[in-house]
N, C-alpha and C positions, 0 to 999 in steps of 0.2 A: 598852326603848322609845327611839326616836330622835325628836327634834323639830327641825324645820328651819323657817325663815321666810325669805321673800323678797318683793320687790316685784313687782307686775305692771306692765304698761305703764299709763301715765297719759294722760288726755286732757281737754280742756276741754269742759264741757257747754254752757255758755251765757255770753254776754257782754252780754246786753240787760238794761236796768234792770227791776227788779221792784218799783219804788217809783212811787207816783203823782206824787211830786215830781220834776220834770224836772231839778232841780239836783243830784239824787243818783243815782249810777249803782250798779250791783251786778254782781258776777261770781260764778257758781256753778261750783265745781270738784268733780270726783269723784275721790276717792282710792281705790286698791285695794291690798289686802294679802293675802298667802297664807301659810298655815301648814300644815305636813304632818306626819303621824306614821303609823307602821305601825299597822294595826288591832290592838286589844288583846284583843278576844274576839269569838266568833261565837255568834249566837242561832239555835237550831234547834228546830223544833216538830213535834209529831205529834198528829194528832187521830184518836181511835178512835171509830167510830160503829157502833152496833148498831140495826138497824131490823126492823120487822115481827115482833116476838116476841109470843107470846100473853099474857105477863104481865110486869109491871114487874120482878119478880125474875129471870125468865129473861133479859130484856134486860140487866139490870145484871150478872148473872153472866157472860154471854157477853162483855160489854164488859170486865169486870175481868180475865178470863183473858188476853186479848190485851194489855191495858194493862199488867198486871203483868210479862208477859214482856218487853215493850218497855222498861219502867222498869228492869228488871234489866240490860239492855244499856246503856242510857244511864248508869246509875250507875257502870259501869266506866270511863267517860270523865271522871269527876270526879277531877282530879289536883291542883287548885290550891285554896287556901283561898277564892278569890274565885269559883270555879266554883259554879254554882247549878243545882239540879234541882228542878222543881216539878211537881206533878200536881194538877189541879182537875177536879171533876166538872161536867158540863154538864147539859143537859136530860134528864129521865127522864119522858117524857110520852106520852100517847096522840095519835097523829096519822096522817094519810093520807100515804103516801109515793109520790112520782111521780118520773120521770126522763125526760129528753129523748132520744129515739131519732130521729136525723135531724131532720126538721121536725115530728115528732109527739111528743106527750107521752103517756107510758105510766104507768098506775097500777100500782104493785107490790103495795100492800096498802091497805086502808082501816081507819082507827082501830085500829092495832096499836101496841105499845109500842116506844118509841125511847129509846136511852140514849147518852150521850157521855162521853168523858174526854179532857182536854187535857194533854199532856205537853210540857214546855219545858225546855231545857237551855242554859246559857251556859258556854262553855269558853274558857279563855285560850289553850290550845294550838290555834290555828286549823289547824295542819298535820294534826291528827287528824280533821278534818272528813270527808275522803273515806272513811276507814275507818269512822267513826261512821255515815255514811249507808249504806254497804254492809251493815253489821251490822244496822241497823234494818230495811232493806229485806228482808234474809234472814229476820228475825224475824217480820215482818208479812206475808210473802209468801203464807202459807197463807190469810190473811184477804183478800188481794187487794184489788181495787177493786169498787165497786158493780156487781153482776151483775144486769141487768134480767130475767134468766130465773129468778132465785132469789128466794124470798120472805124468810124469816128469814135474816139474814146480818149479819156483822160485818166491817168493812173499815177501812183506815187511809188517811189523807191526810197526805202528807209536805209540810211547809212549805218555802218557799225560804229558804235560810240568809241571815241578815242580819249584816253585819259592823259593829262599833261600837267606840267609844272609851269608857273609863270617864269618869264625869262630871267628875272633876277635870282629866283631860287635855283633854277637849273645852272646858272653861272656859278653860284656859291657851291653847289654840289660838285661840279666839275673841278673847281679850284681845290676844294677840300680833298677830293679823291686823288687829285694829282699830288698834293703835298704828302698824303699818306703813302702813295706809290713811291715817291722819292725816298721817304724814310724807310720804307720796306727794302728798297734796293741797297741803301746805305747800311742797314742792319745786316743784310746778307754779306756785304763786303767786309764789315767789321768782324763777323764770325769767321770768314775765310782767312782774313789777315791774322787773326789770333792763332790759327792752326798752322799757317804757312806765311810768315811775314813777307810782304812784297818789297822789292827794292825799287826806289824811285817811283812809287805809285802816283799816277796822275790821271785825272779825268780828261778824256779826249773827245767824247761824243755823247750827246744826249738826244735821242730821237724824239720827234713830236709825240705827245701823249695820244694814245688811242682810247676812245670812249665807247662804252656800250650801255644801253638802257634796257632795263628789264622790269616787268611787273612782278610783284611778290604777293602771292595770295596764300594765306594760311601757312606761311613759312616756306612755300615752294616757289621757285623761280620759273617763269614761263616767258616765251618771247613776247616782246612788247605789243606786237600786232595780233596776237592770237587770243586775247581776252574777248570773250563773247558776252553778249547781253544775257541776263542783267547782272552778271558778276562784277563787283567793283573791287579793284585791287586795294589791299591794305597799305601797300607801300610801292613807291617807284625807286628803283635802285640804279645808281650810276656807278659804273666801274671804270677806273683809269688804269691803263697799262703803260708803264714808262720803262724804256730800255736805255741803260747807261753803259758806256764802254770805258774801261780804264786800261791804260798802258803801264807796263812795268818792265824792269830789267830782270830777265830770268836768272835764277840762282841754282847752282849745281846741287845745293843741299835741300832745295825745296822746289819740286816740279809738280805742276797740275796735270 
């Protein structure tokens, strides 16, 4: 794992007084800090759905057959003690199934049995993701997607991969970014004070830090949820924004 931190550009948010007392002035500065790290694991999910079966047992059996084959494939990608593979059952109920065809809704069956299984895996070796996806798709290919021309059927829905950091790393990045944001705001204040010394300067308010998370691919930032398969981000970036307010006594010889 690599961890880097750096400052973003800084700027002045406001210079007007936030106090009712005209003898007291205030200045609000916004500091920013960035911390980056390579993603540490990828989360991948598969939902197996069986619809329109005559009995609860038939729906569960059809679902389990596809789910077990998929689980066997996912299990081969567990290579790290922190890798996790989980399976959980969903609904097993009577319900009417419909689907949208163009602008029209089509009923596939009425009050038949519906069963679900959810399979999730987290793996540290993110470079295995394309192979994992290929193998899962090959395994569930016979199940296909929902076919409006078929009644009883089982199909799989592949989730979009999500890249993450382990909690302890994310915590370190947030803390590092916050410290850098604090230093950034203080640097701005020092620069302003050098040009226009404040009288009786004191810190009166520090707002809770705001954090944002971004993927970084080939040096470009994109929203964290917009990464599509099979692109793997080079880095995950955590940005902290910290707003600090100082009060001072206005001076006739130095006005903001």
